[in-house]
Steps between C-alpha positions, in 0.01 A plus 500: 500500500601857447683658788312819587814658642566823311817692441304823474440708808169659599606831351540344157158339525331825599667685214339264250814302416432129457615262770752236394447160655768237544415180315656157474544209263160361600342821373669456162372143481150621581525775238595244235208276599260794480656616174446158342143499631440837332641363175278194514197719567583734209738326255687757292755279327353577156564871551862435590549260211383777269759733655793259538508311174505792254799640691679164515433423134618847398826455690572158351399610152746787527768265636454258211531786250834614640701358788633840609193533723558158660710630795205718603234226495560397862525859633176585317313207649660518847447875512130443444478440876597865551168612352307207646351705788346738245377221272332328797293805597187341353549200729515730802165643393342157470629397843378828648151449356486140614610600851218757513245251372447689174427344163812360338570398142797519266381832360507660845880479479474803272309699763839625611476754216207656688693521826534841665874432511540400135729794423733410788493133398592588142780734610647233726461247220690727261771534764537121507514493121785751509688279747431202271660672201792619712551135599505399132761766426705381796475140381613604151792696647609202714491272198700752297766530770545123518445382141564821309336510159482119465168382355410129523428326171269240656306448821717197577819708467362768730391240758844336494677835543283597797500167681843360419749789497647726771358803319155341503523425869607858563200621300267285711648614832523871419164507323330317786647734762397814311158354427460417869566865593236616252255244638560608862441867419179429310376248756549738794314781324215298352423197716204676665487837322279392208243318720501799735435749219208286386364458849547852640496857374867571576783665313778321314767592754285381790452166324870460419614601849249259655631221276859569604395515867327163462819346363720656768262384774492144364839449331519122531135435416504736204826348376335159509200641314730645234670163450160326491386738225822447302486123546135468396562716192805290407305175532209651308727602214659156451227326294532756217358772729152345508520473879525878528133523407430345841802618696453872426134530606547279809796711612300815430212382717739383771678837500168668576464280808860572605413871481186449711701314762787747530326839460231629735326839493 
């Protein structure tokens, strides 16, 4: 169960600042269970298939046309998690409606566009998109520093260079470390900010600061949640990304419940 102990003092509560609860691993497990229940009640995998597969097919079509884009395929797909909190906003809305006992259907996922905070949500979403493109530029720069102007002639050659050479190992280590830093920054700022903007009439900075406070108040639990999200997305992407059509909405629903457990007004 959620520990009702708060890190906020009475003065913060009276001033309208949200209270941050401390939560544990059991709360994350419960959030996942509730998130899966929300998904079963309102399956949205078809929506995500319609979003995922055109992007995936476009990337691979471009890669097959010219292998110079091949080194960016993994950063493009891995970096998709950076904008995941924005993409999942519709799932937060469905979980919110279901929690309130309101009518729920797939189309209600688009009710977010009628939210009083839609401008703030879009601005924060654009901010994540900017970070995403900065990540892609960083990934390209790292590749250029290690491999120079070398362009693989086949997918097999590229795979061999990455997995079976010191330069490839360096690319994996450096790229993973830099990607991890990007992920931490985005996670801290967005783990509860998007659900909060949808749930409450607050400003962008209030939402971001609250998200950072939630992470700082629950460093171990939030770190575990971050690894759970990354792990589920990795597993979902293995069978030619088809699993993402389930993994993304379930994680979106579960994130709503994490927000409800950690933030109190």
